[in-house]
C-alpha positions as MATLAB code, in Angstrom:
seq = 'MNNDIEKKEDSSCGCGSGSCCSGPGKWIWIALAVAVVGVLIAKNAGKRTTDVSPAASEPPAAVEASAVPPPASEPATQSKPLPRLVDLGAHSCIPCKMMAPILEDLRKTYAGKMDVVFIDVWQNPDAGKRYGINVIPTQIFYDATGKELFRHEGFFGKDDILAKWKELGVAL';
ca = [
     -37.547  -16.628  112.606;
     -34.892  -17.344  109.976;
     -35.090  -21.022  110.930;
     -38.780  -21.059  109.960;
     -37.984  -19.591  106.562;
     -35.197  -22.109  106.018;
     -37.540  -24.991  106.904;
     -40.095  -23.827  104.355;
     -37.457  -23.582  101.672;
     -36.076  -27.051  102.501;
     -39.494  -28.761  102.636;
     -40.598  -30.207   99.296;
     -44.265  -29.790  100.190;
     -43.992  -26.211  101.412;
     -45.578  -26.830  104.799;
     -42.385  -26.114  106.711;
     -42.711  -29.033  109.122;
     -42.228  -31.942  106.792;
     -45.300  -33.637  108.276;
     -46.737  -34.306  104.824;
     -43.711  -36.354  103.896;
     -43.293  -38.539  106.993;
     -45.321  -40.298  109.639;
     -48.765  -41.859  109.252;
     -49.954  -39.142  106.840;
     -47.715  -40.443  104.078;
     -49.554  -43.803  104.100;
     -52.820  -42.033  103.401;
     -51.281  -40.452  100.297;
     -49.834  -43.776   99.177;
     -53.214  -45.520   99.629;
     -54.951  -42.723   97.720;
     -52.455  -43.005   94.862;
     -52.927  -46.788   94.679;
     -56.727  -46.366   94.634;
     -56.539  -43.804   91.809;
     -54.295  -46.079   89.746;
     -56.691  -48.999   90.359;
     -59.662  -46.950   89.157;
     -57.791  -45.841   86.040;
     -56.802  -49.423   85.253;
     -60.382  -50.602   85.772;
     -61.714  -47.817   83.585;
     -59.404  -48.799   80.724;
     -59.696  -52.583   81.184;
     -62.629  -52.962   78.793;
     -61.189  -50.799   76.006;
     -59.530  -53.678   74.133;
     -62.062  -53.903   71.347;
     -63.043  -51.116   69.010;
     -66.398  -52.511   67.878;
     -69.058  -50.974   70.101;
     -72.599  -51.163   68.861;
     -75.191  -48.640   70.094;
     -77.009  -51.421   71.967;
     -73.817  -52.298   73.846;
     -73.549  -48.803   75.299;
     -77.027  -48.885   76.839;
     -77.239  -50.435   80.299;
     -79.718  -53.315   80.520;
     -82.885  -52.975   82.571;
     -81.988  -56.010   84.684;
     -79.302  -58.639   84.945;
     -79.586  -61.215   82.209;
     -79.847  -64.819   83.345;
     -76.922  -65.820   81.131;
     -74.648  -63.189   82.663;
     -75.365  -64.007   86.298;
     -76.716  -67.397   87.246;
     -78.973  -67.539   90.313;
     -77.304  -68.690   93.537;
     -77.499  -72.459   94.061;
     -79.635  -72.023   97.190;
     -82.394  -70.199   95.297;
     -84.667  -71.566   92.584;
     -84.104  -70.218   89.074;
     -87.590  -68.701   89.011;
     -89.182  -66.740   91.823;
     -92.856  -66.288   92.532;
     -92.635  -62.489   92.489;
     -90.106  -60.057   91.062;
     -87.871  -58.334   93.610;
     -85.954  -55.071   93.683;
     -82.346  -55.699   92.707;
     -79.011  -54.222   93.698;
     -76.311  -54.895   91.123;
     -72.739  -54.180   92.187;
     -70.209  -54.082   89.384;
     -66.609  -54.292   90.502;
     -63.653  -56.658   90.618;
     -62.387  -59.183   93.131;
     -58.953  -57.488   93.041;
     -60.212  -53.918   93.591;
     -59.690  -52.615   97.166;
     -63.013  -50.698   97.485;
     -64.756  -53.686   95.872;
     -63.203  -55.994   98.479;
     -64.540  -53.648  101.161;
     -68.020  -53.925   99.600;
     -67.999  -57.764   99.487;
     -68.999  -58.411  103.136;
     -71.666  -55.694  102.916;
     -73.182  -57.290   99.810;
     -73.073  -60.748  101.402;
     -74.791  -59.432  104.533;
     -77.489  -57.722  102.448;
     -77.946  -60.897  100.366;
     -78.523  -62.989  103.511;
     -80.481  -60.440  105.563;
     -82.866  -59.448  102.763;
     -83.232  -62.827  101.020;
     -86.705  -62.975   99.479;
     -87.059  -59.184   99.706;
     -84.201  -58.026   97.445;
     -81.782  -59.608   95.006;
     -78.128  -58.676   95.443;
     -75.826  -59.450   92.511;
     -72.084  -58.918   92.102;
     -70.505  -58.880   88.637;
     -66.710  -58.872   88.218;
     -66.118  -56.584   85.227;
     -62.458  -57.583   84.976;
     -63.508  -61.200   84.403;
     -66.497  -60.124   82.290;
     -65.566  -56.859   80.497;
     -68.665  -57.070   78.285;
     -70.841  -56.590   81.388;
     -69.025  -53.341   82.134;
     -69.841  -52.148   78.637;
     -73.485  -53.280   78.795;
     -74.023  -51.467   82.070;
     -72.104  -48.350   80.972;
     -69.605  -48.574   83.840;
     -66.990  -45.830   84.161;
     -65.727  -46.504   87.698;
     -65.719  -49.533   89.965;
     -67.360  -50.308   92.204;
     -70.682  -49.096   90.796;
     -73.988  -49.969   92.415;
     -77.187  -49.883   90.368;
     -80.574  -49.972   92.096;
     -83.472  -51.503   90.135;
     -87.130  -51.690   91.125;
     -89.042  -54.973   90.895;
     -89.937  -54.284   87.248;
     -86.271  -53.896   86.251;
     -86.329  -50.099   85.927;
     -83.090  -48.408   87.023;
     -83.808  -46.102   89.949;
     -80.362  -44.923   91.009;
     -76.667  -45.397   90.254;
     -73.743  -44.809   92.619;
     -70.027  -44.937   91.844;
     -67.491  -45.849   94.520;
     -67.747  -47.479   97.920;
     -71.283  -47.431   99.366;
     -71.801  -48.514  102.969;
     -74.650  -50.728  104.196;
     -76.468  -47.923  106.026;
     -76.201  -45.715  102.928;
     -77.575  -48.494  100.711;
     -80.536  -49.106  103.012;
     -81.186  -45.353  103.297;
     -81.146  -45.060   99.493;
     -83.713  -47.886   99.130;
     -85.915  -46.096  101.656;
     -85.461  -42.769   99.833;
     -86.438  -44.502   96.582;
     -89.636  -45.717   98.226;
     -88.689  -49.395   98.298;
     -89.704  -51.071  101.564;
     -87.440  -53.973  102.439;
];
């Protein structure tokens, strides 16, 4: 029994086995720490300027044409407005990289039924301000009229995105 007490005193984490400090569990902690640092960097990336007008702090109702050009395969004007999913993130952000294939799949699968737009807020910090982004990735769901319906911060899987559209009453 004295050996157990000695192990607890020697362990820096207090678990007594040292399992928190070695093996595959340590990689989870390292990945979590890297993700937290990435989010903090992203959150502070747009804080270079001090001039913030009240209009800049309000998220826009829909993506402006000048901020995000339409994909080359689609005409600039569509016959009917579509619901829109706007994902604000960065090409260098790990959760954003995980979202990229999901967004591409949604863009292809639901072409003509939903617009899917990605905006890199590290390359375009003004967009982060206009949309009121605190964390990346952030997904904003808009109805066909441009009204924001829902906002999610962090990674959002394909099934969760489709379930949210259904919950919001948008048939795709």
